[in-house]
C-alpha positions in Angstrom: 0.9 -1.0 11.5 -1.9 -1.0 13.9 -1.7 -3.7 16.8 -4.8 -6.1 17.1 -6.9 -5.5 20.1 -6.2 -7.3 23.6 -9.5 -8.2 23.5 -11.5 -11.0 22.3 -14.3 -10.2 19.6 -17.1 -12.2 19.3 -18.7 -12.6 15.8 -22.3 -11.7 15.5 -24.1 -12.6 12.3 -26.9 -10.3 10.5 -28.6 -12.2 7.9 -30.1 -8.9 6.8 -27.0 -8.0 5.0 -27.6 -8.8 1.7 -24.8 -10.3 -0.5 -23.0 -8.5 -3.6 -22.1 -10.0 -6.9 -18.8 -8.7 -8.6 -17.3 -10.4 -11.8 -14.3 -8.0 -11.7 -12.0 -5.4 -9.8 -12.3 -2.2 -11.6 -9.2 -0.2 -9.4 -7.5 -0.8 -6.4 -5.6 2.0 -4.5 -3.8 2.6 -1.6 -3.1 6.1 -0.2 -1.1 5.3 3.2 -4.4 5.5 5.7 -6.8 3.1 3.4 -7.2 0.6 0.9 -10.1 1.4 -1.9 -11.4 -1.6 -4.0 -13.9 -1.0 -6.8 -15.9 -4.1 -7.6 -17.7 -4.2 -10.7 -20.3 -6.1 -12.6 -20.2 -6.8 -16.6 -23.4 -6.5 -18.6 -23.2 -7.4 -22.1 -25.3 -5.5 -24.9 -26.8 -7.2 -28.1 -24.7 -9.7 -29.5 -23.8 -7.6 -32.9 -21.2 -5.8 -32.4 -20.2 -7.5 -29.0 -19.9 -4.9 -26.8 -20.5 -4.6 -22.7 -21.1 -2.2 -19.9 -19.2 -2.4 -16.8 -20.8 -1.1 -13.6 -19.3 -0.3 -10.2 -21.6 -2.3 -7.4 -19.6 -1.7 -4.4 -16.5 0.3 -3.3 -14.9 -1.1 -0.4 -12.6 1.0 1.9 -10.2 -0.9 4.3 -7.7 0.0 7.1 -4.4 -1.0 6.8 -4.9 -3.8 9.5 -8.2 -5.0 7.4 -6.2 -5.0 3.9 -3.5 -7.1 5.3 -5.9 -9.6 6.8 -7.9 -9.6 3.6 -4.4 -10.5 1.9 -3.6 -13.3 4.6 -7.0 -15.1 4.4 -6.8 -14.5 0.3 -3.6 -16.6 0.5 -4.9 -19.2 2.7 -7.5 -19.6 -0.1 -4.7 -19.8 -2.8 -2.8 -22.6 -0.8 -6.0 -24.6 -0.5 -6.5 -24.4 -4.1 -3.0 -25.1 -5.3 -3.1 -27.9 -2.5 -6.3 -29.4 -3.9 -4.8 -29.1 -7.6 -7.6 -26.8 -8.8 -5.0 -23.9 -9.1 -1.6 -24.1 -10.7 1.0 -21.7 -9.8 2.6 -20.3 -13.4 6.5 -20.8 -13.4 8.4 -18.0 -15.3 11.5 -19.0 -17.1 14.7 -16.8 -16.5 15.9 -15.0 -19.4 19.2 -15.9 -21.1 21.4 -12.9 -21.4 23.2 -13.4 -24.9 
């Protein structure tokens, strides 16, 4: 695992960077060196028959350290949503052995 840099980093915003909308993640893979995430958006066809097409809109490639950072930040959001009652963790009942 990579160590965090020993120096302080200052964030400099770049407002010209555009946002990308995704409504699904098609795939996520890790090859030992990088995590790759394919974000997609779905476009509905005509209502009869109800069909849709899915288009890749962004492929994000992260180092292991960045993937861990993403996981930790997402976990913080999940914890906040659970605390506010917006999200409730599902409980799985253990199977009984007969």
